[in-house]
C-alpha positions, -999 to +999 in steps of 0.1 A: +495-428+038+500-426+000+498-396-023+480-409-055+497-399-088+475-420-112+440-438-106+424-463-129+389-464-144+370-497-145+336-509-156+331-519-119+329-483-110+295-479-123+283-512-108+297-503-074+285-468-073+250-479-085+248-502-057+248-534-078+277-551-058+264-543-023+229-528-021+234-522+016+260-495+011+243-461+011+258-430-003+278-410+003+307-435+000+342-434-014+346-449-049+375-460-072+394-494-069+431-488-077+459-463-076+497-459-079+516-433-061+543-427-035+544-430+003+542-398+022+537-410+057+541-443+077+526-459+106+548-477+131+542-513+117+547-501+081+581-484+086+598-519+086+588-524+050+584-491+034+601-457+032+587-422+025+589-415-012+587-452-022+565-461-053+535-483-045+504-496-060+472-505-042+438-520-049+412-510-024+377-494-025+379-455-021+410-449-042+395-419-061+413-396-037+445-375-037+456-391-004+448-426+007+455-447+039+463-482+028+473-511+053+509-520+045+499-557+037+476-543+008+503-521-008+525-534-036+559-521-040+566-509-076+599-500-094+586-464-101+553-444-103+544-452-138+508-453-153+517-486-170+521-503-138+485-493-129+471-512-159+483-544-143+468-538-108+432-548-117+430-552-155+461-572-161+455-593-129+419-601-140+431-614-174+460-633-160+443-652-132+409-658-150+427-673-180+451-693-158+424-707-134+395-711-158+407-708-193+428-740-196+446-725-225+468-748-245+486-744-280+462-742-309+431-733-290+407-706-304+401-678-280+376-649-285+381-618-266+353-592-266+361-555-261+396-567-269+412-531-272+400-523-238+418-521-204+416-558-196+410-572-231+444-560-243+459-584-217+437-613-224+448-611-262+486-610-252+484-637-226+463-660-249+490-654-276+517-663-252+499-695-246+503-702-284+464-698-290+447-684-321+431-651-309+400-634-323+393-600-309+362-578-313+364-540-313+345-509-325+369-492-348+396-498-375+422-479-352+414-503-323+418-532-349+452-518-359+462-518-321+451-554-318+471-565-348+501-547-332+498-568-300+494-601-319+458-606-324+452-631-353+417-620-363+401-586-355+364-580-360+352-544-361+316-551-351+305-517-366+318-528-400+312-566-399+288-590-384+307-609-357+282-638-360+289-642-397+326-639-393+325-667-366+301-688-385+322-686-417+358-686-404+353-709-373+327-733-381+339-756-353+334-729-327+358-712-303+373-729-274+375-701-248+357-667-247+369-638-226+336-620-222+332-583-209+303-569-229+271-589-220+237-588-237+237-597-274+275-602-274+271-628-246+245-647-266+266-646-298+296-657-279+277-686-263+263-698-297+298-698-310+313-721-284+330-753-297+323-787-280+336-785-244+340-747-248+343-722-220+329-689-217+344-667-189+323-637-177+344-609-165+319-580-169+288-568-189+296-532-199+268-530-224+241-528-197+255-500-176+223-477-182+198-503-173+187-503-136+203-538-130+233-532-152+222-561-174+209-563-209+187-593-215+202-625-226+184-656-241+190-674-207+161-698-210+180-717-237+212-718-216+209-754-201+202-769-235+230-750-253+255-760-225+244-797-225+244-799-264+281-789-264+294-800-229+302-763-226+305-741-195+299-705-185+322-694-155+320-661-138+352-644-125+355-617-098+389-607-089+381-604-051+376-642-049+411-649-061+432-627-040+453-656-029+467-657-065+471-620-068+507-613-057+520-640-078+500-629-108+512-593-103+548-603-099+547-623-131+531-594-150+556-570-137+584-592-148+569-596-183+565-558-186+601-553-174+615-578-202+595-560-229+572-590-233+539-571-225+524-540-239+506-519-213+485-495-234+473-465-213+447-440-226+447-406-208+419-392-227+441-370-250+415-376-279+384-369-257+364-338-264+377-319-233+413-333-235+434-353-211+419-366-178+437-346-151+425-342-115+397-360-097+370-336-113+377-355-146+370-390-133+333-387-144+345-377-179+368-407-179+339-430-169+317-416-198+347-421-223+349-456-213+311-463-217+311-447-251+338-473-261+363-446-271+394-459-253+423-479-265+439-495-236+434-487-198+419-454-190+440-436-164+435-403-147+465-383-136+462-364-103+487-336-102+506-331-071+493-300-053+515-272-043+492-262-014+489-297+000+471-297+033+496-323+047 
């Protein structure tokens, strides 16, 4: 049994709660996908591997809770209970595994990251830079652009001030080799049109369509076969659950990079949100709104204060 101290907010939270991943699940059901905290009680089999008070992370449905029962096999021992470690559990692992398995990154490749200053975009930028790629990141403010430059992004595009399409056409006439795409709708079309010969577009989400009944904004899909054929290009989907065999290795590598100071894990607690920092489960809905308004820099994390009158 774990006492959660920090839980992470993901675009998937809306898709899951709206029944877009599994329409057969009927409310009420538990939501949330990840948390970090400490062990407060152990089953018999778990006591061989864990001790009470140990710091752990976990990825499982239903993690928006003060206390969570997690099978010992699913728990990940952590050096301490830090919100930075939470950024790696889903967001970091998604960037790491998708780029490794589908990105085929190599020195000099041009990589476009959409929503680059977000929870997972920040890792796609840094990992592509470590692979010696040229990285272009889209974002929605100059402040986010500044953050992106600080983590090594070569060209930032604030889409509220510049036309992404014009910049890509002018500065990258040969196109981009890899796109890490999490926005959907018009941004997907634009990214697709900007692919180089043999370019690869990795779909890791479609945050722009969350208010639509299907969660998707329309794309110009009828032209897709011709566009892919013309460029020998590909569109690949990535869903973390299908790559769990790679998960522990990815997380181990990410934790080592963070420990060495080679990885920035930016956390956004919502200090700049209208009602202030996200504290307690009741602030989860505010945190989700904040993400969909595109306000966050880095990964949105909600802190769960330890209750003095715990029922346990």
